[in-house]
N, CA, C and O atoms as a CHARMM CRD file, in Angstrom:
* protein
*
  348
    1    1 LEU  N    243.36100-104.76200 -63.55500 PROA 1      0.00000
    2    1 LEU  CA   243.40800-105.84600 -61.67500 PROA 1      0.00000
    3    1 LEU  C    242.37800-104.94600 -60.82600 PROA 1      0.00000
    4    1 LEU  O    242.00000-103.86200 -61.27200 PROA 1      0.00000
    5    2 THR  N    242.08900-105.27000 -60.00800 PROA 2      0.00000
    6    2 THR  CA   241.38100-105.16500 -59.01100 PROA 2      0.00000
    7    2 THR  C    242.01300-105.58200 -57.72700 PROA 2      0.00000
    8    2 THR  O    242.62300-106.65100 -57.71200 PROA 2      0.00000
    9    3 LEU  N    241.93700-104.88300 -56.68800 PROA 3      0.00000
   10    3 LEU  CA   242.36200-105.79600 -55.50000 PROA 3      0.00000
   11    3 LEU  C    241.63600-106.32300 -54.83000 PROA 3      0.00000
   12    3 LEU  O    240.48700-105.88600 -54.76100 PROA 3      0.00000
   13    4 GLY  N    241.99400-107.37600 -54.13800 PROA 4      0.00000
   14    4 GLY  CA   241.14000-108.32700 -53.42000 PROA 4      0.00000
   15    4 GLY  C    242.22100-109.47300 -52.79800 PROA 4      0.00000
   16    4 GLY  O    243.44500-109.36900 -52.71400 PROA 4      0.00000
   17    5 ALA  N    241.17200-110.84100 -52.30300 PROA 5      0.00000
   18    5 ALA  CA   242.46500-111.17400 -51.68000 PROA 5      0.00000
   19    5 ALA  C    242.11900-113.13600 -51.74300 PROA 5      0.00000
   20    5 ALA  O    241.17400-113.71500 -51.20600 PROA 5      0.00000
   21    6 CYS  N    243.37500-113.83200 -52.67300 PROA 6      0.00000
   22    6 CYS  CA   243.27500-114.79700 -52.67400 PROA 6      0.00000
   23    6 CYS  C    244.64400-115.16100 -53.21000 PROA 6      0.00000
   24    6 CYS  O    245.51300-114.41200 -53.65700 PROA 6      0.00000
   25    7 ALA  N    244.64200-116.63300 -53.05000 PROA 7      0.00000
   26    7 ALA  CA   245.84900-117.11600 -53.35000 PROA 7      0.00000
   27    7 ALA  C    246.90100-116.44000 -54.26300 PROA 7      0.00000
   28    7 ALA  O    246.44100-116.21400 -55.38300 PROA 7      0.00000
   29    8 THR  N    248.37300-116.00100 -54.06600 PROA 8      0.00000
   30    8 THR  CA   248.86700-115.42600 -55.04300 PROA 8      0.00000
   31    8 THR  C    249.40100-116.12600 -56.14200 PROA 8      0.00000
   32    8 THR  O    250.16900-117.05000 -55.87000 PROA 8      0.00000
   33    9 PHE  N    249.17400-115.89800 -57.26100 PROA 9      0.00000
   34    9 PHE  CA   249.60000-116.78100 -58.67900 PROA 9      0.00000
   35    9 PHE  C    250.99100-116.12100 -58.81100 PROA 9      0.00000
   36    9 PHE  O    251.67900-117.07500 -59.17500 PROA 9      0.00000
   37   10 GLY  N    251.76700-115.10400 -58.73400 PROA 10     0.00000
   38   10 GLY  CA   252.71000-114.75400 -58.98900 PROA 10     0.00000
   39   10 GLY  C    252.69300-113.53900 -59.85900 PROA 10     0.00000
   40   10 GLY  O    251.76600-112.76700 -60.10300 PROA 10     0.00000
   41   11 SER  N    254.16500-113.54900 -60.34800 PROA 11     0.00000
   42   11 SER  CA   254.65300-111.94400 -61.07000 PROA 11     0.00000
   43   11 SER  C    254.56100-112.03400 -62.74500 PROA 11     0.00000
   44   11 SER  O    255.63100-111.78600 -63.30000 PROA 11     0.00000
   45   12 PRO  N    253.69700-112.27900 -63.42000 PROA 12     0.00000
   46   12 PRO  CA   253.51800-112.13200 -64.58400 PROA 12     0.00000
   47   12 PRO  C    253.88300-111.11700 -65.52400 PROA 12     0.00000
   48   12 PRO  O    253.56200-110.14200 -64.84600 PROA 12     0.00000
   49   13 SER  N    254.29900-110.66000 -66.54000 PROA 13     0.00000
   50   13 SER  CA   254.46800-108.96500 -66.96300 PROA 13     0.00000
   51   13 SER  C    252.93600-108.90200 -67.19500 PROA 13     0.00000
   52   13 SER  O    252.13000-109.82800 -67.10400 PROA 13     0.00000
   53   14 ILE  N    252.66600-107.32400 -67.58300 PROA 14     0.00000
   54   14 ILE  CA   251.24800-107.36300 -67.85500 PROA 14     0.00000
   55   14 ILE  C    251.05900-108.14100 -69.53200 PROA 14     0.00000
   56   14 ILE  O    250.03800-108.80900 -69.69400 PROA 14     0.00000
   57   15 SER  N    251.87700-108.04300 -70.49900 PROA 15     0.00000
   58   15 SER  CA   251.55800-108.45800 -71.28400 PROA 15     0.00000
   59   15 SER  C    251.22900-109.84200 -71.35900 PROA 15     0.00000
   60   15 SER  O    250.73400-110.20300 -72.42700 PROA 15     0.00000
   61   16 GLU  N    251.40100-110.75400 -70.41500 PROA 16     0.00000
   62   16 GLU  CA   251.30700-112.06200 -70.03600 PROA 16     0.00000
   63   16 GLU  C    249.60400-112.08900 -69.80200 PROA 16     0.00000
   64   16 GLU  O    248.78500-112.62200 -70.55100 PROA 16     0.00000
   65   17 VAL  N    249.36400-111.43400 -68.68300 PROA 17     0.00000
   66   17 VAL  CA   247.89000-111.22400 -68.28300 PROA 17     0.00000
   67   17 VAL  C    247.06300-111.07000 -69.21400 PROA 17     0.00000
   68   17 VAL  O    246.23100-111.90200 -69.57400 PROA 17     0.00000
   69   18 GLN  N    247.28400-109.73900 -69.76900 PROA 18     0.00000
   70   18 GLN  CA   246.50400-109.21200 -71.55300 PROA 18     0.00000
   71   18 GLN  C    246.32200-110.38900 -72.27000 PROA 18     0.00000
   72   18 GLN  O    245.15900-110.62100 -72.59700 PROA 18     0.00000
   73   19 SER  N    247.33100-111.34000 -72.65800 PROA 19     0.00000
   74   19 SER  CA   247.43900-111.86500 -73.48600 PROA 19     0.00000
   75   19 SER  C    246.48700-113.60000 -73.65000 PROA 19     0.00000
   76   19 SER  O    245.92700-114.24400 -74.53600 PROA 19     0.00000
   77   20 ASN  N    246.78700-113.72400 -72.18400 PROA 20     0.00000
   78   20 ASN  CA   246.03500-114.78300 -71.74500 PROA 20     0.00000
   79   20 ASN  C    245.33200-114.73000 -69.94900 PROA 20     0.00000
   80   20 ASN  O    245.62400-115.17100 -68.83800 PROA 20     0.00000
   81   21 PRO  N    244.28600-113.90300 -70.59100 PROA 21     0.00000
   82   21 PRO  CA   243.33900-113.54300 -69.22800 PROA 21     0.00000
   83   21 PRO  C    243.14700-114.78600 -68.28000 PROA 21     0.00000
   84   21 PRO  O    243.35400-115.11300 -67.11200 PROA 21     0.00000
   85   22 GLY  N    242.52000-115.39700 -69.70400 PROA 22     0.00000
   86   22 GLY  CA   241.58100-116.72600 -68.89000 PROA 22     0.00000
   87   22 GLY  C    242.36800-117.25100 -67.87300 PROA 22     0.00000
   88   22 GLY  O    241.87900-117.80000 -66.88500 PROA 22     0.00000
   89   23 ARG  N    243.43600-117.12800 -68.03900 PROA 23     0.00000
   90   23 ARG  CA   244.45100-117.66400 -66.88500 PROA 23     0.00000
   91   23 ARG  C    244.93700-117.15000 -65.36100 PROA 23     0.00000
   92   23 ARG  O    245.50500-117.71700 -64.42700 PROA 23     0.00000
   93   24 TYR  N    244.32100-115.50800 -65.62800 PROA 24     0.00000
   94   24 TYR  CA   244.47000-115.09700 -64.44600 PROA 24     0.00000
   95   24 TYR  C    243.61800-114.59200 -64.06300 PROA 24     0.00000
   96   24 TYR  O    243.83000-113.78200 -63.16100 PROA 24     0.00000
   97   25 VAL  N    242.45600-114.75900 -64.45300 PROA 25     0.00000
   98   25 VAL  CA   241.02100-114.33500 -64.16800 PROA 25     0.00000
   99   25 VAL  C    240.77300-115.08900 -62.56000 PROA 25     0.00000
  100   25 VAL  O    240.89900-116.28500 -62.29800 PROA 25     0.00000
  101   26 ASP  N    240.38200-113.96600 -61.61500 PROA 26     0.00000
  102   26 ASP  CA   239.82600-114.53800 -60.37900 PROA 26     0.00000
  103   26 ASP  C    241.02200-114.85900 -59.78100 PROA 26     0.00000
  104   26 ASP  O    240.71700-115.68400 -58.92000 PROA 26     0.00000
  105   27 ARG  N    242.16400-114.68500 -59.74800 PROA 27     0.00000
  106   27 ARG  CA   243.49200-114.86000 -59.23000 PROA 27     0.00000
  107   27 ARG  C    244.37000-113.26200 -58.87400 PROA 27     0.00000
  108   27 ARG  O    244.26200-112.20200 -59.48900 PROA 27     0.00000
  109   28 THR  N    245.18500-113.56600 -57.72900 PROA 28     0.00000
  110   28 THR  CA   245.94600-112.56100 -57.26500 PROA 28     0.00000
  111   28 THR  C    247.15200-112.60700 -58.05400 PROA 28     0.00000
  112   28 THR  O    247.69900-113.70800 -58.11300 PROA 28     0.00000
  113   29 VAL  N    247.63100-111.73700 -58.61400 PROA 29     0.00000
  114   29 VAL  CA   248.93900-111.89800 -59.19100 PROA 29     0.00000
  115   29 VAL  C    249.78100-110.15300 -58.56200 PROA 29     0.00000
  116   29 VAL  O    248.95700-109.49800 -57.92300 PROA 29     0.00000
  117   30 THR  N    250.71900-109.68200 -58.64200 PROA 30     0.00000
  118   30 THR  CA   251.70900-108.95900 -58.66600 PROA 30     0.00000
  119   30 THR  C    252.65700-108.88000 -60.12800 PROA 30     0.00000
  120   30 THR  O    253.34600-109.61200 -60.83900 PROA 30     0.00000
  121   31 VAL  N    252.08300-107.18200 -60.02100 PROA 31     0.00000
  122   31 VAL  CA   252.84100-106.20000 -61.49500 PROA 31     0.00000
  123   31 VAL  C    253.72700-105.42900 -60.80900 PROA 31     0.00000
  124   31 VAL  O    253.40300-104.78400 -59.81200 PROA 31     0.00000
  125   32 THR  N    255.02700-105.45200 -61.35800 PROA 32     0.00000
  126   32 THR  CA   255.50100-104.16700 -61.12900 PROA 32     0.00000
  127   32 THR  C    255.66400-103.05300 -62.49400 PROA 32     0.00000
  128   32 THR  O    255.85700-103.46100 -63.63900 PROA 32     0.00000
  129   33 GLY  N    255.54300-101.57400 -62.12300 PROA 33     0.00000
  130   33 GLY  CA   255.81000-100.59200 -63.70100 PROA 33     0.00000
  131   33 GLY  C    255.74800 -99.33000 -62.55500 PROA 33     0.00000
  132   33 GLY  O    255.94000 -99.29900 -61.34000 PROA 33     0.00000
  133   34 THR  N    255.36300 -98.26000 -63.62000 PROA 34     0.00000
  134   34 THR  CA   255.29300 -97.42600 -63.74800 PROA 34     0.00000
  135   34 THR  C    253.91000 -96.83300 -64.23300 PROA 34     0.00000
  136   34 THR  O    253.19800 -97.07600 -65.20700 PROA 34     0.00000
  137   35 VAL  N    253.79800 -95.82800 -63.00900 PROA 35     0.00000
  138   35 VAL  CA   252.04300 -95.62200 -63.23700 PROA 35     0.00000
  139   35 VAL  C    252.30400 -94.04400 -64.45600 PROA 35     0.00000
  140   35 VAL  O    252.98700 -93.04200 -64.24800 PROA 35     0.00000
  141   36 THR  N    251.53000 -94.37100 -65.57200 PROA 36     0.00000
  142   36 THR  CA   250.87100 -93.86700 -66.58900 PROA 36     0.00000
  143   36 THR  C    249.71700 -92.28000 -66.47100 PROA 36     0.00000
  144   36 THR  O    249.71900 -91.12700 -66.90400 PROA 36     0.00000
  145   37 THR  N    249.20100 -92.80500 -65.95400 PROA 37     0.00000
  146   37 THR  CA   247.38900 -91.88600 -65.59800 PROA 37     0.00000
  147   37 THR  C    247.49200 -91.96700 -64.23500 PROA 37     0.00000
  148   37 THR  O    248.35200 -92.56500 -63.59000 PROA 37     0.00000
  149   38 ALA  N    246.49100 -91.28000 -63.80800 PROA 38     0.00000
  150   38 ALA  CA   245.97200 -91.09800 -62.05100 PROA 38     0.00000
  151   38 ALA  C    244.70400 -90.62900 -61.86100 PROA 38     0.00000
  152   38 ALA  O    244.74000 -89.42400 -61.61400 PROA 38     0.00000
  153   39 TRP  N    243.66000 -91.05400 -61.87100 PROA 39     0.00000
  154   39 TRP  CA   242.62500 -90.34600 -61.50500 PROA 39     0.00000
  155   39 TRP  C    241.46100 -91.04700 -60.81100 PROA 39     0.00000
  156   39 TRP  O    241.34500 -92.27100 -60.88400 PROA 39     0.00000
  157   40 GLY  N    240.49600 -90.19400 -60.06000 PROA 40     0.00000
  158   40 GLY  CA   239.62100 -90.57300 -59.45200 PROA 40     0.00000
  159   40 GLY  C    238.31500 -89.49600 -59.45500 PROA 40     0.00000
  160   40 GLY  O    238.52600 -88.31800 -59.74500 PROA 40     0.00000
  161   41 ILE  N    236.95500 -89.96600 -59.11700 PROA 41     0.00000
  162   41 ILE  CA   236.08700 -89.34000 -59.03700 PROA 41     0.00000
  163   41 ILE  C    235.62800 -88.66100 -57.85100 PROA 41     0.00000
  164   41 ILE  O    234.78000 -89.34600 -57.28000 PROA 41     0.00000
  165   42 PRO  N    235.89800 -87.44900 -57.20100 PROA 42     0.00000
  166   42 PRO  CA   235.03900 -86.49200 -56.50800 PROA 42     0.00000
  167   42 PRO  C    233.58800 -87.63600 -55.75600 PROA 42     0.00000
  168   42 PRO  O    232.70100 -88.14800 -56.44000 PROA 42     0.00000
  169   43 LEU  N    233.75100 -87.79000 -54.11200 PROA 43     0.00000
  170   43 LEU  CA   232.93900 -88.81900 -53.53400 PROA 43     0.00000
  171   43 LEU  C    232.59400 -90.25200 -54.15000 PROA 43     0.00000
  172   43 LEU  O    231.47500 -90.76100 -54.09600 PROA 43     0.00000
  173   44 VAL  N    233.40800 -90.66900 -54.57900 PROA 44     0.00000
  174   44 VAL  CA   233.67200 -92.13200 -55.12000 PROA 44     0.00000
  175   44 VAL  C    234.82000 -92.72400 -54.27700 PROA 44     0.00000
  176   44 VAL  O    235.90900 -92.23800 -53.97300 PROA 44     0.00000
  177   45 PRO  N    234.33400 -93.75400 -54.02700 PROA 45     0.00000
  178   45 PRO  CA   235.60200 -94.26600 -52.91100 PROA 45     0.00000
  179   45 PRO  C    236.72300 -95.05700 -54.02100 PROA 45     0.00000
  180   45 PRO  O    237.86200 -95.32000 -53.63400 PROA 45     0.00000
  181   46 TYR  N    236.46500 -95.24900 -54.81100 PROA 46     0.00000
  182   46 TYR  CA   238.10200 -95.79100 -56.06500 PROA 46     0.00000
  183   46 TYR  C    238.44800 -94.76300 -56.55600 PROA 46     0.00000
  184   46 TYR  O    237.86500 -93.72600 -56.87400 PROA 46     0.00000
  185   47 LYS  N    239.94700 -95.29200 -56.62500 PROA 47     0.00000
  186   47 LYS  CA   240.71400 -94.53300 -57.54200 PROA 47     0.00000
  187   47 LYS  C    241.10400 -95.29700 -58.57400 PROA 47     0.00000
  188   47 LYS  O    240.69500 -96.44300 -58.38400 PROA 47     0.00000
  189   48 MET  N    241.61600 -95.21400 -59.43200 PROA 48     0.00000
  190   48 MET  CA   242.35800 -95.64400 -60.60700 PROA 48     0.00000
  191   48 MET  C    243.50700 -95.20300 -61.52500 PROA 48     0.00000
  192   48 MET  O    243.84200 -94.04600 -61.78200 PROA 48     0.00000
  193   49 TYR  N    243.81900 -95.87000 -61.78300 PROA 49     0.00000
  194   49 TYR  CA   245.13400 -95.54900 -62.43600 PROA 49     0.00000
  195   49 TYR  C    245.86800 -96.60500 -63.67900 PROA 49     0.00000
  196   49 TYR  O    245.47300 -97.77100 -63.67300 PROA 49     0.00000
  197   50 ARG  N    246.94300 -96.19700 -64.75400 PROA 50     0.00000
  198   50 ARG  CA   247.16200 -96.89600 -65.69300 PROA 50     0.00000
  199   50 ARG  C    248.75600 -97.21100 -65.49100 PROA 50     0.00000
  200   50 ARG  O    249.59300 -96.30800 -65.49000 PROA 50     0.00000
  201   51 VAL  N    249.03300 -98.38600 -65.34400 PROA 51     0.00000
  202   51 VAL  CA   250.74600 -98.88000 -65.10900 PROA 51     0.00000
  203   51 VAL  C    251.30400 -99.86900 -66.08600 PROA 51     0.00000
  204   51 VAL  O    250.61200-100.82800 -66.42900 PROA 51     0.00000
  205   52 THR  N    252.65800 -99.67400 -66.61000 PROA 52     0.00000
  206   52 THR  CA   253.08400-100.17600 -67.29200 PROA 52     0.00000
  207   52 THR  C    254.50300-100.34000 -67.08800 PROA 52     0.00000
  208   52 THR  O    255.30800 -99.58500 -66.54200 PROA 52     0.00000
  209   53 ASP  N    254.68500-101.67100 -67.72800 PROA 53     0.00000
  210   53 ASP  CA   255.66500-102.71100 -67.25100 PROA 53     0.00000
  211   53 ASP  C    256.65100-102.58800 -68.62600 PROA 53     0.00000
  212   53 ASP  O    257.70200-103.22400 -68.54200 PROA 53     0.00000
  213   54 GLY  N    256.46300-101.96800 -69.66200 PROA 54     0.00000
  214   54 GLY  CA   257.22900-101.80700 -70.80300 PROA 54     0.00000
  215   54 GLY  C    256.71600-102.56900 -71.52400 PROA 54     0.00000
  216   54 GLY  O    256.96300-102.34800 -72.71000 PROA 54     0.00000
  217   55 THR  N    255.90800-103.64000 -71.26900 PROA 55     0.00000
  218   55 THR  CA   254.96200-104.81200 -72.20800 PROA 55     0.00000
  219   55 THR  C    253.85100-104.24600 -72.92600 PROA 55     0.00000
  220   55 THR  O    253.46900-104.39400 -74.08600 PROA 55     0.00000
  221   56 SER  N    253.32200-103.39800 -71.72800 PROA 56     0.00000
  222   56 SER  CA   252.21400-103.31900 -72.03600 PROA 56     0.00000
  223   56 SER  C    251.22000-102.38900 -70.73700 PROA 56     0.00000
  224   56 SER  O    251.86400-102.03100 -69.75000 PROA 56     0.00000
  225   57 GLU  N    249.83000-102.06600 -70.77900 PROA 57     0.00000
  226   57 GLU  CA   249.53900-101.33200 -69.68900 PROA 57     0.00000
  227   57 GLU  C    248.13500-101.92800 -69.58800 PROA 57     0.00000
  228   57 GLU  O    247.36200-102.43400 -70.40200 PROA 57     0.00000
  229   58 ILE  N    248.09000-101.59000 -67.83500 PROA 58     0.00000
  230   58 ILE  CA   247.12300-102.19800 -67.18400 PROA 58     0.00000
  231   58 ILE  C    246.49400-100.93300 -66.45400 PROA 58     0.00000
  232   58 ILE  O    247.01000 -99.92200 -65.97800 PROA 58     0.00000
  233   59 LEU  N    244.71100-101.53700 -66.58200 PROA 59     0.00000
  234   59 LEU  CA   244.18400-100.13400 -65.50500 PROA 59     0.00000
  235   59 LEU  C    244.05700-100.93500 -64.31900 PROA 59     0.00000
  236   59 LEU  O    243.78700-102.13500 -64.35500 PROA 59     0.00000
  237   60 VAL  N    244.34200 -99.96000 -62.76700 PROA 60     0.00000
  238   60 VAL  CA   244.05800-100.74500 -61.78800 PROA 60     0.00000
  239   60 VAL  C    243.05000 -99.74000 -60.91600 PROA 60     0.00000
  240   60 VAL  O    242.99900 -98.54400 -60.62900 PROA 60     0.00000
  241   61 LEU  N    242.31800-100.89300 -60.68300 PROA 61     0.00000
  242   61 LEU  CA   240.98500-100.03000 -59.93700 PROA 61     0.00000
  243   61 LEU  C    241.36000-100.26700 -58.49200 PROA 61     0.00000
  244   61 LEU  O    241.67000-101.44600 -58.32000 PROA 61     0.00000
  245   62 SER  N    241.43200 -99.52100 -57.38200 PROA 62     0.00000
  246   62 SER  CA   242.04500 -99.39000 -55.98300 PROA 62     0.00000
  247   62 SER  C    240.97800 -98.75700 -55.45700 PROA 62     0.00000
  248   62 SER  O    240.25000 -97.91400 -55.98100 PROA 62     0.00000
  249   63 ASP  N    240.92700 -99.43900 -53.90600 PROA 63     0.00000
  250   63 ASP  CA   239.87300 -98.82200 -52.89800 PROA 63     0.00000
  251   63 ASP  C    240.65500 -97.95000 -51.95700 PROA 63     0.00000
  252   63 ASP  O    240.20400 -97.19700 -51.09400 PROA 63     0.00000
  253   64 GLN  N    241.81000 -98.16800 -52.25200 PROA 64     0.00000
  254   64 GLN  CA   243.12500 -97.31400 -50.96900 PROA 64     0.00000
  255   64 GLN  C    242.44700 -95.57100 -51.46100 PROA 64     0.00000
  256   64 GLN  O    241.95600 -95.08600 -52.48000 PROA 64     0.00000
  257   65 GLN  N    242.81100 -95.04300 -49.95200 PROA 65     0.00000
  258   65 GLN  CA   242.49700 -93.85200 -50.15900 PROA 65     0.00000
  259   65 GLN  C    243.73000 -92.68500 -50.84100 PROA 65     0.00000
  260   65 GLN  O    243.59700 -91.57200 -51.35000 PROA 65     0.00000
  261   66 ARG  N    244.94600 -93.55600 -50.56400 PROA 66     0.00000
  262   66 ARG  CA   245.85400 -92.60300 -51.41800 PROA 66     0.00000
  263   66 ARG  C    246.01900 -93.19100 -52.89400 PROA 66     0.00000
  264   66 ARG  O    245.82200 -94.38600 -53.11600 PROA 66     0.00000
  265   67 MET  N    246.33500 -92.42400 -53.74000 PROA 67     0.00000
  266   67 MET  CA   246.25900 -92.72400 -55.24400 PROA 67     0.00000
  267   67 MET  C    248.03900 -92.52500 -55.61700 PROA 67     0.00000
  268   67 MET  O    248.49000 -91.45000 -55.22000 PROA 67     0.00000
  269   68 PRO  N    248.85700 -93.28000 -56.19400 PROA 68     0.00000
  270   68 PRO  CA   250.20600 -93.06800 -56.55400 PROA 68     0.00000
  271   68 PRO  C    249.96700 -91.84300 -58.01300 PROA 68     0.00000
  272   68 PRO  O    248.95300 -91.71300 -58.69900 PROA 68     0.00000
  273   69 SER  N    251.11400 -91.18800 -58.10800 PROA 69     0.00000
  274   69 SER  CA   250.96800 -90.05300 -58.92400 PROA 69     0.00000
  275   69 SER  C    251.88100 -90.31800 -59.98700 PROA 69     0.00000
  276   69 SER  O    252.90200 -91.00100 -59.89900 PROA 69     0.00000
  277   70 ARG  N    251.44700 -89.73500 -60.99300 PROA 70     0.00000
  278   70 ARG  CA   251.94300 -89.96000 -62.56000 PROA 70     0.00000
  279   70 ARG  C    253.52000 -90.21700 -62.32300 PROA 70     0.00000
  280   70 ARG  O    254.19000 -89.37900 -61.72000 PROA 70     0.00000
  281   71 GLY  N    254.10000 -91.44800 -62.83800 PROA 71     0.00000
  282   71 GLY  CA   255.97700 -91.58900 -62.94000 PROA 71     0.00000
  283   71 GLY  C    256.55800 -92.35500 -61.80800 PROA 71     0.00000
  284   71 GLY  O    257.75200 -92.62600 -61.67300 PROA 71     0.00000
  285   72 ALA  N    255.06200 -92.84800 -60.58000 PROA 72     0.00000
  286   72 ALA  CA   255.79700 -93.13900 -59.66500 PROA 72     0.00000
  287   72 ALA  C    256.16100 -94.78000 -59.81200 PROA 72     0.00000
  288   72 ALA  O    255.72700 -95.08100 -60.92300 PROA 72     0.00000
  289   73 ARG  N    256.62200 -95.69800 -59.33900 PROA 73     0.00000
  290   73 ARG  CA   257.52000 -96.54300 -59.63900 PROA 73     0.00000
  291   73 ARG  C    256.47600 -97.51400 -58.39700 PROA 73     0.00000
  292   73 ARG  O    256.68900 -97.25900 -57.21200 PROA 73     0.00000
  293   74 VAL  N    255.47600 -98.50300 -58.71700 PROA 74     0.00000
  294   74 VAL  CA   254.76700 -99.35500 -57.83900 PROA 74     0.00000
  295   74 VAL  C    254.52900-100.88500 -58.05600 PROA 74     0.00000
  296   74 VAL  O    254.40700-101.28900 -59.21300 PROA 74     0.00000
  297   75 ARG  N    254.46400-101.68200 -57.09900 PROA 75     0.00000
  298   75 ARG  CA   253.98300-102.97100 -57.14200 PROA 75     0.00000
  299   75 ARG  C    252.96800-102.95000 -56.52400 PROA 75     0.00000
  300   75 ARG  O    252.70700-102.76400 -55.33600 PROA 75     0.00000
  301   76 VAL  N    252.06300-103.26900 -57.89400 PROA 76     0.00000
  302   76 VAL  CA   250.60300-103.77400 -57.53600 PROA 76     0.00000
  303   76 VAL  C    250.08500-105.48800 -57.24600 PROA 76     0.00000
  304   76 VAL  O    250.46900-106.37800 -58.00400 PROA 76     0.00000
  305   77 ARG  N    249.12700-105.79000 -55.99000 PROA 77     0.00000
  306   77 ARG  CA   249.10800-106.88800 -56.00300 PROA 77     0.00000
  307   77 ARG  C    247.23600-106.80500 -55.81500 PROA 77     0.00000
  308   77 ARG  O    246.52100-106.14800 -55.05800 PROA 77     0.00000
  309   78 GLY  N    246.91200-107.90400 -57.00400 PROA 78     0.00000
  310   78 GLY  CA   245.13000-107.75900 -56.69500 PROA 78     0.00000
  311   78 GLY  C    244.78100-109.30200 -57.64400 PROA 78     0.00000
  312   78 GLY  O    245.53800-110.12700 -58.15600 PROA 78     0.00000
  313   79 GLU  N    243.62000-109.22000 -57.58800 PROA 79     0.00000
  314   79 GLU  CA   242.60700-110.04900 -58.58800 PROA 79     0.00000
  315   79 GLU  C    242.40100-109.43000 -59.94500 PROA 79     0.00000
  316   79 GLU  O    242.01400-108.32000 -60.31100 PROA 79     0.00000
  317   80 VAL  N    242.78500-110.50800 -60.56000 PROA 80     0.00000
  318   80 VAL  CA   242.63500-109.87700 -62.04500 PROA 80     0.00000
  319   80 VAL  C    240.98900-109.98800 -62.88300 PROA 80     0.00000
  320   80 VAL  O    240.46400-111.09900 -62.96200 PROA 80     0.00000
  321   81 GLU  N    240.58900-109.29200 -63.21300 PROA 81     0.00000
  322   81 GLU  CA   238.84300-109.33400 -63.63600 PROA 81     0.00000
  323   81 GLU  C    239.05300-108.52300 -64.64200 PROA 81     0.00000
  324   81 GLU  O    239.84700-107.59600 -64.80100 PROA 81     0.00000
  325   82 GLU  N    237.62100-109.34700 -65.80900 PROA 82     0.00000
  326   82 GLU  CA   237.80500-108.78400 -67.13000 PROA 82     0.00000
  327   82 GLU  C    236.77200-107.91700 -67.12700 PROA 82     0.00000
  328   82 GLU  O    235.75300-108.15100 -66.47800 PROA 82     0.00000
  329   83 PHE  N    236.97500-106.50900 -68.06400 PROA 83     0.00000
  330   83 PHE  CA   235.27500-105.89600 -67.95200 PROA 83     0.00000
  331   83 PHE  C    235.73600-105.50600 -69.76600 PROA 83     0.00000
  332   83 PHE  O    236.67000-105.78200 -70.52000 PROA 83     0.00000
  333   84 ALA  N    234.49000-104.74600 -69.83300 PROA 84     0.00000
  334   84 ALA  CA   234.46200-104.14400 -71.28700 PROA 84     0.00000
  335   84 ALA  C    234.36700-102.54800 -71.20300 PROA 84     0.00000
  336   84 ALA  O    233.99600-102.06500 -70.13300 PROA 84     0.00000
  337   85 VAL  N    234.59700-101.93500 -71.98000 PROA 85     0.00000
  338   85 VAL  CA   234.24900 -99.98600 -72.45700 PROA 85     0.00000
  339   85 VAL  C    233.67100-100.22500 -73.54000 PROA 85     0.00000
  340   85 VAL  O    233.99000-101.02300 -74.42100 PROA 85     0.00000
  341   86 LEU  N    232.81100 -99.53000 -73.48000 PROA 86     0.00000
  342   86 LEU  CA   231.46800 -99.55400 -74.35000 PROA 86     0.00000
  343   86 LEU  C    231.34600 -97.93500 -75.34900 PROA 86     0.00000
  344   86 LEU  O    230.49600 -97.14400 -74.93900 PROA 86     0.00000
  345   87 GLY  N    231.88300 -97.66400 -76.15000 PROA 87     0.00000
  346   87 GLY  CA   231.97400 -96.18700 -76.80900 PROA 87     0.00000
  347   87 GLY  C    232.74700 -95.56800 -76.73600 PROA 87     0.00000
  348   87 GLY  O    232.70800 -94.46400 -77.27900 PROA 87     0.00000
């Protein structure tokens, strides 16, 4: 999920988003869960954290100044984007 603005698509589970990404890509969804890890890179305006809802885990890329701490319960609203990690 990356934060963005467009019409809200609903509140699917994280596993629903991951198992059917074509349905959610470029749409805004809201997921609720617990932060499992959080990190940022100095001088880079983006923060990253992983959220689990008990069904799966998703990476959140945020341009907000504040980053939730590990164990925090969060509701994330953002635009779903696909990307690949190589290596």
